KOLGU-4560 file (N, C-alpha, C; in nm, 3 decimals, padded with zeros to 5 digits):
<recs>
<n_xx: 02.259 n_yy: 00.018 n_zz: 00.901 ca_xx: 02.120 ca_yy: -00.016 ca_zz: 00.883 c_xx: 02.092 c_yy: -00.037 c_zz: 00.735 mol: A seq: 1 type: MET>
<n_xx: 02.029 n_yy: -00.149 n_zz: 00.699 ca_xx: 02.001 ca_yy: -00.174 ca_zz: 00.559 c_xx: 01.875 c_yy: -00.099 c_zz: 00.518 mol: A seq: 2 type: SER>
<n_xx: 01.875 n_yy: -00.057 n_zz: 00.393 ca_xx: 01.760 ca_yy: 00.017 ca_zz: 00.342 c_xx: 01.648 c_yy: -00.081 c_zz: 00.309 mol: A seq: 3 type: GLU>
<n_xx: 01.531 n_yy: -00.053 n_zz: 00.358 ca_xx: 01.416 ca_yy: -00.138 ca_zz: 00.334 c_xx: 01.325 c_yy: -00.071 c_zz: 00.232 mol: A seq: 4 type: ARG>
<n_xx: 01.279 n_yy: -00.148 n_zz: 00.137 ca_xx: 01.190 ca_yy: -00.092 ca_zz: 00.037 c_xx: 01.055 c_yy: -00.163 c_zz: 00.041 mol: A seq: 5 type: THR>
<n_xx: 00.955 n_yy: -00.094 n_zz: -00.007 ca_xx: 00.819 ca_yy: -00.144 ca_zz: -00.015 c_xx: 00.790 c_yy: -00.167 c_zz: -00.162 mol: A seq: 6 type: PHE>
<n_xx: 00.748 n_yy: -00.287 n_zz: -00.198 ca_xx: 00.726 ca_yy: -00.321 ca_zz: -00.338 c_xx: 00.578 c_yy: -00.345 c_zz: -00.365 mol: A seq: 7 type: THR>
<n_xx: 00.545 n_yy: -00.355 n_zz: -00.492 ca_xx: 00.408 ca_yy: -00.388 ca_zz: -00.530 c_xx: 00.371 c_yy: -00.526 c_zz: -00.476 mol: A seq: 8 type: ILE>
<n_xx: 00.467 n_yy: -00.617 n_zz: -00.469 ca_xx: 00.439 ca_yy: -00.749 ca_zz: -00.414 c_xx: 00.405 c_yy: -00.741 c_zz: -00.266 mol: A seq: 9 type: GLU>
<n_xx: 00.475 n_yy: -00.653 n_zz: -00.193 ca_xx: 00.443 ca_yy: -00.630 ca_zz: -00.052 c_xx: 00.300 c_yy: -00.578 c_zz: -00.038 mol: A seq: 10 type: ASP>
<n_xx: 00.265 n_yy: -00.482 n_zz: -00.122 ca_xx: 00.131 ca_yy: -00.424 ca_zz: -00.116 c_xx: 00.025 c_yy: -00.529 c_zz: -00.146 mol: A seq: 11 type: LEU>
<n_xx: 00.046 n_yy: -00.609 n_zz: -00.249 ca_xx: -00.052 ca_yy: -00.712 ca_zz: -00.283 c_xx: -00.069 c_yy: -00.812 c_zz: -00.169 mol: A seq: 12 type: LYS>
<n_xx: 00.041 n_yy: -00.850 n_zz: -00.108 ca_xx: 00.035 ca_yy: -00.944 ca_zz: 00.004 c_xx: -00.046 c_yy: -00.885 c_zz: 00.119 mol: A seq: 13 type: ARG>
<n_xx: -00.019 n_yy: -00.760 n_zz: 00.153 ca_xx: -00.088 ca_yy: -00.695 ca_zz: 00.265 c_xx: -00.236 c_yy: -00.674 c_zz: 00.232 mol: A seq: 14 type: ILE>
<n_xx: -00.267 n_yy: -00.636 n_zz: 00.109 ca_xx: -00.408 ca_yy: -00.621 ca_zz: 00.069 c_xx: -00.482 c_yy: -00.753 c_zz: 00.085 mol: A seq: 15 type: LEU>
<n_xx: -00.421 n_yy: -00.861 n_zz: 00.038 ca_xx: -00.486 ca_yy: -00.993 ca_zz: 00.046 c_xx: -00.501 c_yy: -01.040 c_zz: 00.190 mol: A seq: 16 type: LEU>
<n_xx: -00.398 n_yy: -01.017 n_zz: 00.272 ca_xx: -00.405 ca_yy: -01.058 ca_zz: 00.413 c_xx: -00.514 c_yy: -00.981 c_zz: 00.487 mol: A seq: 17 type: GLU>
<n_xx: -00.526 n_yy: -00.853 n_zz: 00.458 ca_xx: -00.617 ca_yy: -00.768 ca_zz: 00.533 c_xx: -00.760 c_yy: -00.768 c_zz: 00.483 mol: A seq: 18 type: GLY>
<n_xx: -00.778 n_yy: -00.776 n_zz: 00.352 ca_xx: -00.912 ca_yy: -00.760 ca_zz: 00.299 c_xx: -00.949 c_yy: -00.862 c_zz: 00.192 mol: A seq: 19 type: ALA>
<n_xx: -00.857 n_yy: -00.948 n_zz: 00.155 ca_xx: -00.887 ca_yy: -01.043 ca_zz: 00.050 c_xx: -00.889 c_yy: -00.973 c_zz: -00.085 mol: A seq: 20 type: GLY>
<n_xx: -00.949 n_yy: -01.038 n_zz: -00.184 ca_xx: -00.959 ca_yy: -00.980 ca_zz: -00.318 c_xx: -01.103 c_yy: -00.988 c_zz: -00.366 mol: A seq: 21 type: ALA>
<n_xx: -01.146 n_yy: -00.885 n_zz: -00.430 ca_xx: -01.279 ca_yy: -00.879 ca_zz: -00.490 c_xx: -01.290 c_yy: -00.987 c_zz: -00.597 mol: A seq: 22 type: GLU>
<n_xx: -01.403 n_yy: -01.053 n_zz: -00.603 ca_xx: -01.424 ca_yy: -01.154 ca_zz: -00.706 c_xx: -01.406 c_yy: -01.091 c_zz: -00.844 mol: A seq: 23 type: GLU>
<n_xx: -01.331 n_yy: -01.156 n_zz: -00.928 ca_xx: -01.307 ca_yy: -01.105 ca_zz: -01.063 c_xx: -01.187 c_yy: -01.013 c_zz: -01.074 mol: A seq: 24 type: GLY>
<n_xx: -01.122 n_yy: -00.981 n_zz: -00.962 ca_xx: -01.004 ca_yy: -00.894 ca_zz: -00.965 c_xx: -00.880 c_yy: -00.981 c_zz: -00.953 mol: A seq: 25 type: VAL>
<n_xx: -00.790 n_yy: -00.965 n_zz: -01.048 ca_xx: -00.665 ca_yy: -01.041 ca_zz: -01.049 c_xx: -00.552 c_yy: -00.949 c_zz: -01.005 mol: A seq: 26 type: ASP>
<n_xx: -00.511 n_yy: -00.961 n_zz: -00.880 ca_xx: -00.403 ca_yy: -00.875 ca_zz: -00.830 c_xx: -00.270 c_yy: -00.907 c_zz: -00.894 mol: A seq: 27 type: LEU>
<n_xx: -00.261 n_yy: -01.021 n_zz: -00.962 ca_xx: -00.137 ca_yy: -01.055 ca_zz: -01.032 c_xx: -00.132 c_yy: -00.992 c_zz: -01.171 mol: A seq: 28 type: ASP>
<n_xx: -00.240 n_yy: -00.928 n_zz: -01.213 ca_xx: -00.244 ca_yy: -00.860 ca_zz: -01.341 c_xx: -00.177 c_yy: -00.723 c_zz: -01.330 mol: A seq: 29 type: GLY>
<n_xx: -00.195 n_yy: -00.644 n_zz: -01.433 ca_xx: -00.136 ca_yy: -00.510 ca_zz: -01.438 c_xx: -00.224 c_yy: -00.413 c_zz: -01.361 mol: A seq: 30 type: ASP>
<n_xx: -00.196 n_yy: -00.399 n_zz: -01.230 ca_xx: -00.281 ca_yy: -00.316 ca_zz: -01.144 c_xx: -00.215 c_yy: -00.186 c_zz: -01.100 mol: A seq: 31 type: ILE>
<n_xx: -00.091 n_yy: -00.164 n_zz: -01.140 ca_xx: -00.016 ca_yy: -00.049 ca_zz: -01.088 c_xx: -00.090 c_yy: 00.083 c_zz: -01.100 mol: A seq: 32 type: LEU>
<n_xx: -00.160 n_yy: 00.104 n_zz: -01.210 ca_xx: -00.226 ca_yy: 00.232 ca_zz: -01.233 c_xx: -00.378 c_yy: 00.224 c_zz: -01.225 mol: A seq: 33 type: ASP>
<n_xx: -00.428 n_yy: 00.118 n_zz: -01.162 ca_xx: -00.571 ca_yy: 00.101 ca_zz: -01.142 c_xx: -00.607 c_yy: 00.154 c_zz: -01.004 mol: A seq: 34 type: THR>
<n_xx: -00.709 n_yy: 00.238 n_zz: -00.995 ca_xx: -00.747 ca_yy: 00.294 ca_zz: -00.865 c_xx: -00.795 c_yy: 00.184 c_zz: -00.772 mol: A seq: 35 type: GLU>
<n_xx: -00.764 n_yy: 00.202 n_zz: -00.643 ca_xx: -00.801 ca_yy: 00.103 ca_zz: -00.543 c_xx: -00.951 c_yy: 00.073 c_zz: -00.547 mol: A seq: 36 type: PHE>
<n_xx: -01.032 n_yy: 00.174 n_zz: -00.566 ca_xx: -01.177 ca_yy: 00.154 ca_zz: -00.570 c_xx: -01.216 c_yy: 00.059 c_zz: -00.683 mol: A seq: 37 type: GLU>
<n_xx: -01.151 n_yy: 00.072 n_zz: -00.800 ca_xx: -01.178 ca_yy: -00.018 ca_zz: -00.912 c_xx: -01.133 c_yy: -00.161 c_zz: -00.880 mol: A seq: 38 type: GLU>
<n_xx: -01.036 n_yy: -00.175 n_zz: -00.791 ca_xx: -00.988 ca_yy: -00.307 ca_zz: -00.750 c_xx: -01.075 c_yy: -00.368 c_zz: -00.641 mol: A seq: 39 type: LEU>
<n_xx: -01.173 n_yy: -00.290 n_zz: -00.594 ca_xx: -01.264 ca_yy: -00.339 ca_zz: -00.492 c_xx: -01.225 c_yy: -00.304 c_zz: -00.350 mol: A seq: 40 type: GLY>
<n_xx: -01.128 n_yy: -00.215 n_zz: -00.334 ca_xx: -01.083 ca_yy: -00.175 ca_zz: -00.200 c_xx: -01.137 c_yy: -00.037 c_zz: -00.166 mol: A seq: 41 type: TYR>
<n_xx: -01.227 n_yy: -00.035 n_zz: -00.069 ca_xx: -01.284 ca_yy: 00.092 ca_zz: -00.025 c_xx: -01.219 c_yy: 00.134 c_zz: 00.105 mol: A seq: 42 type: GLU>
<n_xx: -01.270 n_yy: 00.239 n_zz: 00.165 ca_xx: -01.202 ca_yy: 00.304 ca_zz: 00.278 c_xx: -01.169 c_yy: 00.211 c_zz: 00.394 mol: A seq: 43 type: SER>
<n_xx: -01.259 n_yy: 00.126 n_zz: 00.436 ca_xx: -01.232 ca_yy: 00.038 ca_zz: 00.549 c_xx: -01.118 c_yy: -00.059 c_zz: 00.519 mol: A seq: 44 type: LEU>
<n_xx: -01.118 n_yy: -00.117 n_zz: 00.401 ca_xx: -01.011 ca_yy: -00.208 ca_zz: 00.361 c_xx: -00.877 c_yy: -00.134 c_zz: 00.353 mol: A seq: 45 type: ALA>
<n_xx: -00.881 n_yy: -00.011 n_zz: 00.305 ca_xx: -00.757 ca_yy: 00.066 ca_zz: 00.294 c_xx: -00.706 c_yy: 00.109 c_zz: 00.432 mol: A seq: 46 type: LEU>
<n_xx: -00.796 n_yy: 00.138 n_zz: 00.525 ca_xx: -00.753 ca_yy: 00.169 ca_zz: 00.662 c_xx: -00.681 c_yy: 00.048 c_zz: 00.724 mol: A seq: 47 type: LEU>
<n_xx: -00.737 n_yy: -00.070 n_zz: 00.703 ca_xx: -00.675 ca_yy: -00.192 ca_zz: 00.752 c_xx: -00.538 c_yy: -00.212 c_zz: 00.686 mol: A seq: 48 type: GLU>
<n_xx: -00.531 n_yy: -00.188 n_zz: 00.557 ca_xx: -00.405 ca_yy: -00.201 ca_zz: 00.484 c_xx: -00.302 c_yy: -00.102 c_zz: 00.540 mol: A seq: 49 type: THR>
<n_xx: -00.344 n_yy: 00.022 n_zz: 00.562 ca_xx: -00.254 ca_yy: 00.123 ca_zz: 00.617 c_xx: -00.200 c_yy: 00.083 c_zz: 00.754 mol: A seq: 50 type: GLY>
<n_xx: -00.288 n_yy: 00.030 n_zz: 00.839 ca_xx: -00.245 ca_yy: -00.014 ca_zz: 00.971 c_xx: -00.143 c_yy: -00.126 c_zz: 00.964 mol: A seq: 51 type: GLY>
<n_xx: -00.165 n_yy: -00.218 n_zz: 00.873 ca_xx: -00.070 ca_yy: -00.329 ca_zz: 00.855 c_xx: 00.065 c_yy: -00.280 c_zz: 00.805 mol: A seq: 52 type: ARG>
<n_xx: 00.062 n_yy: -00.185 n_zz: 00.712 ca_xx: 00.188 ca_yy: -00.128 ca_zz: 00.661 c_xx: 00.262 c_yy: -00.058 c_zz: 00.774 mol: A seq: 53 type: ILE>
<n_xx: 00.190 n_yy: 00.021 n_zz: 00.853 ca_xx: 00.253 ca_yy: 00.092 ca_zz: 00.964 c_xx: 00.320 c_yy: -00.004 c_zz: 01.061 mol: A seq: 54 type: GLU>
<n_xx: 00.250 n_yy: -00.110 n_zz: 01.099 ca_xx: 00.306 ca_yy: -00.205 ca_zz: 01.195 c_xx: 00.425 c_yy: -00.281 c_zz: 01.136 mol: A seq: 55 type: ARG>
<n_xx: 00.413 n_yy: -00.325 n_zz: 01.014 ca_xx: 00.519 ca_yy: -00.406 ca_zz: 00.955 c_xx: 00.644 c_yy: -00.326 c_zz: 00.923 mol: A seq: 56 type: GLU>
<n_xx: 00.627 n_yy: -00.200 n_zz: 00.884 ca_xx: 00.741 ca_yy: -00.119 ca_zz: 00.841 c_xx: 00.783 c_yy: -00.014 c_zz: 00.943 mol: A seq: 57 type: TYR>
<n_xx: 00.714 n_yy: -00.004 n_zz: 01.054 ca_xx: 00.753 ca_yy: 00.088 ca_zz: 01.159 c_xx: 00.743 c_yy: 00.234 c_zz: 01.120 mol: A seq: 58 type: GLY>
<n_xx: 00.641 n_yy: 00.266 n_zz: 01.041 ca_xx: 00.621 ca_yy: 00.405 ca_zz: 00.999 c_xx: 00.482 c_yy: 00.451 c_zz: 01.040 mol: A seq: 59 type: ILE>
<n_xx: 00.461 n_yy: 00.581 n_zz: 01.033 ca_xx: 00.330 ca_yy: 00.638 ca_zz: 01.061 c_xx: 00.282 c_yy: 00.706 c_zz: 00.933 mol: A seq: 60 type: SER>
<n_xx: 00.170 n_yy: 00.659 n_zz: 00.879 ca_xx: 00.118 ca_yy: 00.715 ca_zz: 00.755 c_xx: 00.023 c_yy: 00.830 c_zz: 00.785 mol: A seq: 61 type: LEU>
<n_xx: 00.026 n_yy: 00.932 n_zz: 00.701 ca_xx: -00.068 ca_yy: 01.043 ca_zz: 00.712 c_xx: -00.209 c_yy: 00.991 c_zz: 00.690 mol: A seq: 62 type: ASP>
<n_xx: -00.306 n_yy: 01.057 n_zz: 00.750 ca_xx: -00.445 ca_yy: 01.017 ca_zz: 00.734 c_xx: -00.491 c_yy: 01.020 c_zz: 00.589 mol: A seq: 63 type: ASP>
<n_xx: -00.431 n_yy: 01.108 n_zz: 00.510 ca_xx: -00.475 ca_yy: 01.123 ca_zz: 00.371 c_xx: -00.389 c_yy: 01.046 c_zz: 00.271 mol: A seq: 64 type: ASP>
<n_xx: -00.310 n_yy: 00.951 n_zz: 00.319 ca_xx: -00.219 ca_yy: 00.879 ca_zz: 00.228 c_xx: -00.296 c_yy: 00.807 c_zz: 00.117 mol: A seq: 65 type: VAL>
<n_xx: -00.412 n_yy: 00.753 n_zz: 00.147 ca_xx: -00.488 ca_yy: 00.680 ca_zz: 00.044 c_xx: -00.571 c_yy: 00.773 c_zz: -00.045 mol: A seq: 66 type: PHE>
<n_xx: -00.610 n_yy: 00.888 n_zz: 00.008 ca_xx: -00.681 ca_yy: 00.982 ca_zz: -00.079 c_xx: -00.585 c_yy: 01.054 c_zz: -00.173 mol: A seq: 67 type: THR>
<n_xx: -00.463 n_yy: 01.074 n_zz: -00.127 ca_xx: -00.360 ca_yy: 01.137 ca_zz: -00.212 c_xx: -00.298 c_yy: 01.037 c_zz: -00.309 mol: A seq: 68 type: ASP>
<n_xx: -00.304 n_yy: 00.910 n_zz: -00.278 ca_xx: -00.241 ca_yy: 00.806 ca_zz: -00.359 c_xx: -00.345 c_yy: 00.700 c_zz: -00.390 mol: A seq: 69 type: ASN>
<n_xx: -00.414 n_yy: 00.717 n_zz: -00.499 ca_xx: -00.530 ca_yy: 00.634 ca_zz: -00.532 c_xx: -00.496 c_yy: 00.507 c_zz: -00.610 mol: A seq: 70 type: ARG>
<n_xx: -00.369 n_yy: 00.491 n_zz: -00.648 ca_xx: -00.329 ca_yy: 00.372 ca_zz: -00.723 c_xx: -00.215 c_yy: 00.302 c_zz: -00.651 mol: A seq: 71 type: THR>
<n_xx: -00.198 n_yy: 00.173 n_zz: -00.676 ca_xx: -00.086 ca_yy: 00.102 ca_zz: -00.614 c_xx: 00.050 c_yy: 00.167 c_zz: -00.644 mol: A seq: 72 type: PRO>
<n_xx: 00.073 n_yy: 00.210 n_zz: -00.768 ca_xx: 00.201 ca_yy: 00.271 ca_zz: -00.803 c_xx: 00.229 c_yy: 00.393 c_zz: -00.717 mol: A seq: 73 type: ARG>
<n_xx: 00.131 n_yy: 00.479 n_zz: -00.705 ca_xx: 00.146 ca_yy: 00.601 ca_zz: -00.628 c_xx: 00.168 c_yy: 00.570 c_zz: -00.480 mol: A seq: 74 type: SER>
<n_xx: 00.094 n_yy: 00.474 n_zz: -00.426 ca_xx: 00.109 ca_yy: 00.439 ca_zz: -00.285 c_xx: 00.245 c_yy: 00.379 c_zz: -00.256 mol: A seq: 75 type: LEU>
<n_xx: 00.292 n_yy: 00.289 n_zz: -00.342 ca_xx: 00.425 ca_yy: 00.229 ca_zz: -00.323 c_xx: 00.532 c_yy: 00.339 c_zz: -00.322 mol: A seq: 76 type: VAL>
<n_xx: 00.521 n_yy: 00.435 n_zz: -00.413 ca_xx: 00.617 ca_yy: 00.546 ca_zz: -00.418 c_xx: 00.611 c_yy: 00.628 c_zz: -00.290 mol: A seq: 77 type: THR>
<n_xx: 00.492 n_yy: 00.659 n_zz: -00.243 ca_xx: 00.476 ca_yy: 00.740 ca_zz: -00.120 c_xx: 00.534 c_yy: 00.668 c_zz: 00.001 mol: A seq: 78 type: ALA>
<n_xx: 00.512 n_yy: 00.538 n_zz: 00.012 ca_xx: 00.564 ca_yy: 00.463 ca_zz: 00.126 c_xx: 00.715 c_yy: 00.454 c_zz: 00.119 mol: A seq: 79 type: ILE>
<n_xx: 00.770 n_yy: 00.433 n_zz: 00.001 ca_xx: 00.916 ca_yy: 00.428 ca_zz: -00.012 c_xx: 00.979 c_yy: 00.563 c_zz: 00.018 mol: A seq: 80 type: ASN>
<n_xx: 00.912 n_yy: 00.671 n_zz: -00.017 ca_xx: 00.963 ca_yy: 00.804 ca_zz: 00.017 c_xx: 00.969 c_yy: 00.820 c_zz: 00.169 mol: A seq: 81 type: THR>
<n_xx: 00.866 n_yy: 00.771 n_zz: 00.237 ca_xx: 00.865 ca_yy: 00.779 ca_zz: 00.383 c_xx: 00.972 c_yy: 00.688 c_zz: 00.444 mol: A seq: 82 type: GLN>
<n_xx: 00.989 n_yy: 00.571 n_zz: 00.387 ca_xx: 01.093 ca_yy: 00.478 ca_zz: 00.439 c_xx: 01.233 c_yy: 00.538 c_zz: 00.422 mol: A seq: 83 type: LEU>
<n_xx: 01.254 n_yy: 00.611 n_zz: 00.313 ca_xx: 01.384 ca_yy: 00.675 ca_zz: 00.290 c_xx: 01.417 c_yy: 00.775 c_zz: 00.400 mol: A seq: 84 type: GLU>
<n_xx: 01.316 n_yy: 00.841 n_zz: 00.455 ca_xx: 01.342 ca_yy: 00.939 ca_zz: 00.561 c_xx: 01.389 c_yy: 00.870 c_zz: 00.690 mol: A seq: 85 type: THR>
<n_xx: 01.353 n_yy: 00.741 n_zz: 00.705 ca_xx: 01.397 ca_yy: 00.668 ca_zz: 00.824 c_xx: 01.545 c_yy: 00.633 c_zz: 00.820 mol: A seq: 86 type: LEU>
<n_xx: 01.601 n_yy: 00.616 n_zz: 00.699 ca_xx: 01.742 ca_yy: 00.576 ca_zz: 00.688 c_xx: 01.832 c_yy: 00.693 c_zz: 00.650 mol: A seq: 87 type: VAL>
<n_xx: 01.773 n_yy: 00.809 n_zz: 00.622 ca_xx: 01.855 ca_yy: 00.925 ca_zz: 00.588 c_xx: 01.934 c_yy: 00.971 c_zz: 00.709 mol: A seq: 88 type: ALA>
<n_xx: 02.057 n_yy: 01.014 n_zz: 00.686 ca_xx: 02.141 ca_yy: 01.060 ca_zz: 00.799 c_xx: 02.089 c_yy: 01.185 c_zz: 00.864 mol: A seq: 89 type: PRO>
</recs>
């Protein structure tokens, strides 16, 4: 089984597909450490994003994944940690 990783590009794609982008927010800029709320993504948009990640990557995210991980960098790390448990022996 090949190891699958979740990247910032994956996150940006899923955010745009699910909720679009707030006017004036450049997701191609340096957003790794910017809180989702500052990027214009509130709870409903993040729930949609979480559902898309779960379906695409075959994982189940904790209900508090977005409250515990308020920035793209933190969320990407958390999702990759969960993906690693799927391929661990």
